[in-house]
N, C-alpha and C positions, 0 to 999 in steps of 0.2 A: 135562727142566721147560719151561716155556712161561712166557715174559716177556713175552706179549702181555697185553692188558687189554681181556677179551672180557666184555660184559656180558649176563647171564642174559635168556631171553625176558621175565622175568618182570621185571626189573630196566629192559630197555629199554621196556616197557609202561609201568612205573611213568613213566620219563622222558616219554615220548610223552602220558601224560595231565597230568603238571605244565604241560609244554610248550604243550599246547593251551590250559588254562586261563591260563596267563600270558600268552600272546599275544593271547588274545583278550578275557579278562575284565580283567586286569592292566594291559597294555599302553596301551591307550586314555585311560586316566585319568591315566597318569603324568606328562605334562607339567603340567597343572594340579594335581595332588598336590603335584609339586616344587615347583612356585612358591609355594602357598600353605602347604608343611611342614606337610601332614598325612598321616597314615596312613588308609587307607581302612578306614573303620569296621566293614564286614564280613569282612576279611581272614583272621582267625582262623576263624570260622564257616565261611568258603567253604573254607580247608583242612581244618577238620574233614569235611565234606561228600565232599572227595576222601580222606578216610582218612589223612592224611600227618602230622596232627600229633603223634601219639605213635608215630612208625611204628617207635621203637626199645623201644616200652613192650609188655609182655605184653599178651596178648589179652584177658585177663581183665579188664583196665582200660579197654578200647576200642582197645589200640594194634594195631599190625599184626604186633610178633612180629620185625620184622627187626632189621638191624645199622648199625652205623656208617657202611657201605660206600652204603646205601641212604640213609642222612640226608644224608650229603655231597651224593650226587646231587642230591637233593631241593631243596638250598639253591644249588649251582651251577645247575640249572633255573631257580629263580625271580631268581637272580644274573643271567642273560641279560637279562632284562627290569630287576630292580632289585636293586643290589648292597646297597641300604639296607634295603629290605625282607627280602631274603635273612636279614640280619644281626638284623633286628627278630625273625624267626620263630626264628632258632636262640638268640636270648639268651633266647626264651622256651622252646621245647621242649627244647635242650639244655642252656644254662647253668643254667636257672632248675629247671625240673620234672624234667630225667632227672637231674640231680645229687640233687634232693628223692627218685626214684625208688630212688635205690642208696641211702640212706643213712636214709631214713623207716620208723616202722614199718607193719605191715601194715595197723592201722585208719587210719592216716593215709593213707596212699597208696590205699586201696579210698575214701576220700571224695573226696580232691583230683583225683588221676589223670583217671577219668572227665571230670572237667568241662574238663581240658587238653586231652584228646582231641577232644572236642566243639567246642571254640573258644570254650566259656561262661569259663574264664578264661584272661587274659593272665598270664603271667609275668615277673618281673625279678630279678636277681640282683644283691645290696649287696655289692660287696667294696672297689673305689676311693674315696677320701677325699681331702677337698684336700690334706692333707698326705700321704697315704700313697698314692702311684699305684705306680709298680713294687715298692717298699718296702711291700706288702701289709702285712706282718707288722708294720709300724709302725702300724697304724689305732689309733686312739684312742676309738671308740665305745665306750660301757659298758653293762654290765647287770649290775644290782646285784639281789640277791636278796631280795625283802621277802614274805615268806609264802610263799604258793603263786604268785607272779607275779615275774617280772623287770622292773626298770625301766631302758628305753634311754635312754640321752642320746648325742647325736653325729649325725653326717651322713656322707651317701654321696654323690659324686659321679660324673659322667658315666655313670649308669645308664638303660640303652637298658630303653625302654618302661615306666619309672618313671610318667611323666605320664598314662598308659593304662591301668596296670597293675590287676588284682585282688588277685594274689598275689605276697609278695615273700620269697625265702630269702637272709638276709643273715648276716652276722658281726660280734660284738662281744667285746670282752673281758671274760671272765668272772672271771678271777683277774691283773689287770695284774701284779701281781709277778711272774708267770712267763714274762711277754712271750710270745713266739711260742705257748707250751705254756698258755697259758691265754686261750684264744680258743673261744667255742662258735659253732656255726651254731642260728639259727632260723628260722620261718619264721611270716608274719602274713596272714591276709586283710584288705587293706586298709582295705575299708570297716569291718571291726568294730574298729578301734582307733582312741583318739584320742591325740593328740600327734604324729600323722604330718601332713608337709605336702612337698609338691612343687613345686618352681620350673620350669618346662622352660628349656632350655638353646637357644638360638639357635646354628645352626652353620652353615659355610658348605657345608660338603658330608653326605652321607648324611642330605638333609633326607628328609621322611617316616617316618623311624626316629626318632620322640620320645624323645629324652634328658634325664634331670632330674637337679637336685639336690634330695637327700633331707635332710630334717631329723627327727631323735627329740628330743622333749621331754617326758620323764618320759611315756614312751609303756610302755603296761601289755601286758606279754605273759605270758599264761600259760605256768606250768611246761610244762606238754605239749608246747608248741611247741617247746621244745628240741628237735633232730634229733641223734642218733647220740651221745649222752652229753655229759656236761658237761666241759668242755675238750677236747673233740675236733673242734674245727673245723679245725685245721689239716691233718689226714688228709684229712678232707672237700672241704676248699678246693682241695689239691694235687692228690687224686686226680681231679677235674673238670675241671683246666686242661687235660689231654690230649686229651681228648674235645671240651673247645672249639675247640681250636687247630686240630685234623685237620676238622672240621667245619665250623667258620668258615670254612676255607680254601675252601669250596665259592662261598663270597661273592664273593672276589675271582677264583675260576675261571670260575665264569659271566660276569663282565664281562669277564674277558680274551679268552672267546671270542665276547662281543657285540661287544668293539674290533675283533677280528679279521674278522669278517663283515662289519660295519657300513661297515669302511674296505675289504673287497675290494669290497663293491658299489658303494661311492662310487669308488673307483678306476678301474672300469671304466666306469662311466658320466660322468664328469665330464671334459670336453675341455678341452684346453689345447693351443694351436700345432697345432692341427688334430688331434691325437689324444690318446685316453684315457689320462691321467696313470699309471695301470698300465703303461704302456709306457715308462716312465721309470724309470732304473734304481735312482735314490734313493729312491722310492718301492717300488719292488720290495724292496730291502734291509730296508726297513721293514716291508713286510707276510712276509719271511722271518723276520724276528727275532723278530716279535709269536706267529709260528707256532711257533716253536723256546722260547720261555718259554712259550705255553699247555702244549705236550706235554710238557714238564719238569715245568711246576707240576702237570700231572694225574697224572702218574707220581708225583711224590713225595706227593701228598695222598691217591692211591686206595692206594696202597701202605701207607701209614701206615694207612689206615682198615681195610683188610683184614687187615693184623697185630694192631691192637686186636680187631678182631672174632675172630681166631684165640685171642686168650686168654680163659680161664677166668674171671679177675676182672675184665679189660678197664679195669683202673686202673694209672696212671704214677706219676709223681713220681721224686723223687733216687733216683738208680741203676739205673733201669730204660732199657732201649732205647725203649719208648714214648716216654719225656718226651724223648729225644732226636729221636725222628722226628717228633714233634709239633711239636716247636719248629722243627724245618728245614722242615715242609711250610709253616706259615704264613708264615715266613721268607722263603722261596723264593717262596710265590704274592704274598705282600705287595707285594715288590721288583720283583718280574718285573710285576705288575700295573700297579703304579705307572708303569713306564716303560712299557707296553704302550698304556695311555691318554693318556700323553705323546704317542707316536708316533702314535695314531690321531686324535688332534686336530690335530698337522701334517699328516697326509695329509688332513683336512678343511678345514684352513687357516680360513679367516674362518667358513664356517659351522659348523665346530666348535665356535665360540664363543658360537655362539647357542643358546638355551636350548630351540626346536624342534626342535633336534637330539638324539636320545637321547644321543649321544657325550659331549654337555658333561656328563651326569649321572655317566656313568662315569668322565670325567675326577676329577668334584670328590668321588667316594665313595673311589675307591681308596686314596688318600693314607691314609685309617683304618688301612688295613692295615700300614703301617709303624708303627703306633704301638698300636692297640688290642690287647687280650688279649695285651699284654706285649708292648714296643718290639722292634725288631729287636736293638737293642743288648741288650736280657735274653735274646732267645733265641738269639745268638751265645754269650752265656754259659753259656745252660744246654748248647748243643750242646757247647760245648768242654769243660764239666765232664764229662760222660759221655764224651767220647772221649779223656779222661785217666785215667778209672780204670780200676784192675788188671784187671778181667773185661770190660772191652768187646770184643764182638765183631764184626769188619769184614764179616761177611756180611750184616746189614743197614744 
């Protein structure tokens, strides 16, 4: 058994094509976009031209018919330029549309997914609420049946892409007395509904990735916009968390790689006391640690993605090895990325604190991965839970 991670020629071509686009089209805009906190207006249409919006979707919908290894590779490569925009793409294509793809009807998928692949639709996912973050099952948004519609009242917060979104997948209580077993999943085309409002949230990091506070006020949603069946929302929500955590690891992973590459370049060029700072052992220690963090993060993320691709149903949730591997992937990538970004700024010195240096963006963005998609504390709880179950197998 080979333990080397070798990309196939096709995967290498995919990485090369995304990197050429990211380094030539995206990178020149980033300083201005980050200062203004604006997402590139043509981002998703550009990715549609490259054929990577629906990389894990079936070809009949306009996708590439590939897997989560390739999805992770796309997000990592975008993350080398922008951690924030890697997250924005992942929030649309994996959190929202991929979860929709795995649970919607054929009619619904045929109508929506081609527009997701082309970049015509930008998606967002509504789980977190002002008083229900890590405790997602404590959500209070309600959906009350009235004739052939549901009336939705409540709010969702920290919703990536909400200020620019066209399509939203969200969860609401349809039978509050049943607690977690009374949650259902719905989708809306935002422009087609009334009673939906969104306020953009100002953040000190992850700028260019628009985040919103969404309010539903007597919002009418047709009954046919229910996904996966009444009160089946928890199964849909939990089955999507693993692919979310695995693929979003790529955003931090790409940023880690950028921190290392930029720091290597700077350390060799920056001269102090008559010689490059790369010759100083304390700088060398930081560079060595950054490489080790990146290499271990890459192993954890891609091994989890590869394992996911090997499964017939590609779903996780409580009691699965995938749940543990996904939580461990983002836990490790997030914490290692935060530390590497700190080291990278330290290597750059005062210049690392200046906005015209890309390293400052990576520093500001990385911290989110200790918090988003389940905090580090929640991920450790998941890992421990799965380690302690009787049928845990140590081989993975």
